C-alpha positions as CSV (number, residue, x, y, z in Angstrom):
1,E,46.0,58.8,3.0
2,L,46.0,58.4,-0.8
3,N,49.8,57.8,-0.8
4,A,49.7,55.4,2.1
5,E,47.1,53.3,0.4
6,A,49.1,53.2,-2.8
7,G,52.0,51.6,-1.0
8,L,54.4,54.4,-1.7
9,L,56.3,53.9,1.5
10,D,56.5,50.1,1.3
11,A,59.8,48.6,0.0
12,P,59.4,47.0,-3.4
13,E,59.2,43.2,-3.6
14,L,62.4,43.1,-5.5
15,L,64.3,44.4,-2.4
16,W,62.9,41.7,-0.1
17,E,65.4,39.2,-1.5
18,H,68.4,41.5,-1.1
19,A,69.1,42.7,2.4
20,L,71.7,45.2,1.2
21,A,69.5,46.7,-1.4
22,E,66.7,47.0,1.2
23,R,68.9,48.8,3.6
24,L,70.0,51.2,0.8
25,Y,66.4,51.8,0.0
26,D,65.6,52.6,3.6
27,Q,68.6,55.0,3.7
28,V,67.4,56.8,0.5
29,V,63.9,57.1,2.0
30,A,65.3,58.5,5.2
31,H,67.7,60.8,3.4
32,F,65.0,62.4,1.2
33,D,62.5,62.4,4.1
34,V,59.9,60.6,2.0
35,R,57.7,59.8,5.0
36,R,57.4,63.5,6.0
37,R,56.9,64.6,2.5
38,T,54.2,62.0,1.9
39,A,52.4,63.1,5.1
40,L,52.6,66.8,4.0
41,L,51.3,65.8,0.5
42,N,48.4,63.9,2.1
43,E,47.6,66.9,4.3
44,R,47.5,69.2,1.3
45,L,45.4,66.8,-0.6
46,S,43.0,66.7,2.3
47,Y,42.7,70.5,2.3
48,S,42.1,70.4,-1.5
49,L,39.4,67.8,-1.1
50,D,37.7,69.8,1.7
51,Y,37.9,72.9,-0.6
52,L,36.3,71.0,-3.5
53,H,33.6,69.7,-1.2
54,T,32.8,73.2,0.0
55,L,32.8,74.5,-3.5
56,G,30.4,71.8,-4.6
57,E,28.1,72.6,-1.6
58,H,28.1,76.2,-2.7
59,V,27.2,75.4,-6.3
60,R,24.3,73.1,-5.1
61,H,23.1,75.9,-2.8
62,L,23.1,78.4,-5.7
63,Y,21.1,75.9,-7.8
64,S,18.6,75.5,-5.0
65,V,18.1,79.3,-4.6
66,R,17.6,79.7,-8.3
67,L,15.0,76.9,-8.3
68,E,13.2,78.4,-5.4
69,R,13.1,81.8,-7.1
70,M,11.6,80.2,-10.2
71,I,8.9,78.5,-8.2
72,I,8.1,81.7,-6.4
73,L,7.9,83.5,-9.7
74,L,5.6,80.8,-11.2
75,I,3.3,81.0,-8.1
76,T,3.2,84.8,-8.3
77,L,2.3,84.6,-12.1
78,E,-0.4,82.1,-11.4
79,L,-2.0,84.1,-8.6
80,G,-1.7,87.3,-10.7
81,V,-3.5,85.9,-13.7
């Protein structure tokens, strides 16, 4: 929804005063299928954000495992001494 929030699909204010230009803009948007492309781009961005979130969770998990191993090692060393 990044593109929808940016107002990409809205007609520019300049066109509001000129009906012919606004109709031409709408035809160009329809011809190049901008709405479908924007939806597809939003979908791909959503997948990318989900992937980055998953990757971040994985990195945090690896850090937690490393920290737990260090704590276990310290406890083992303390008990062994």
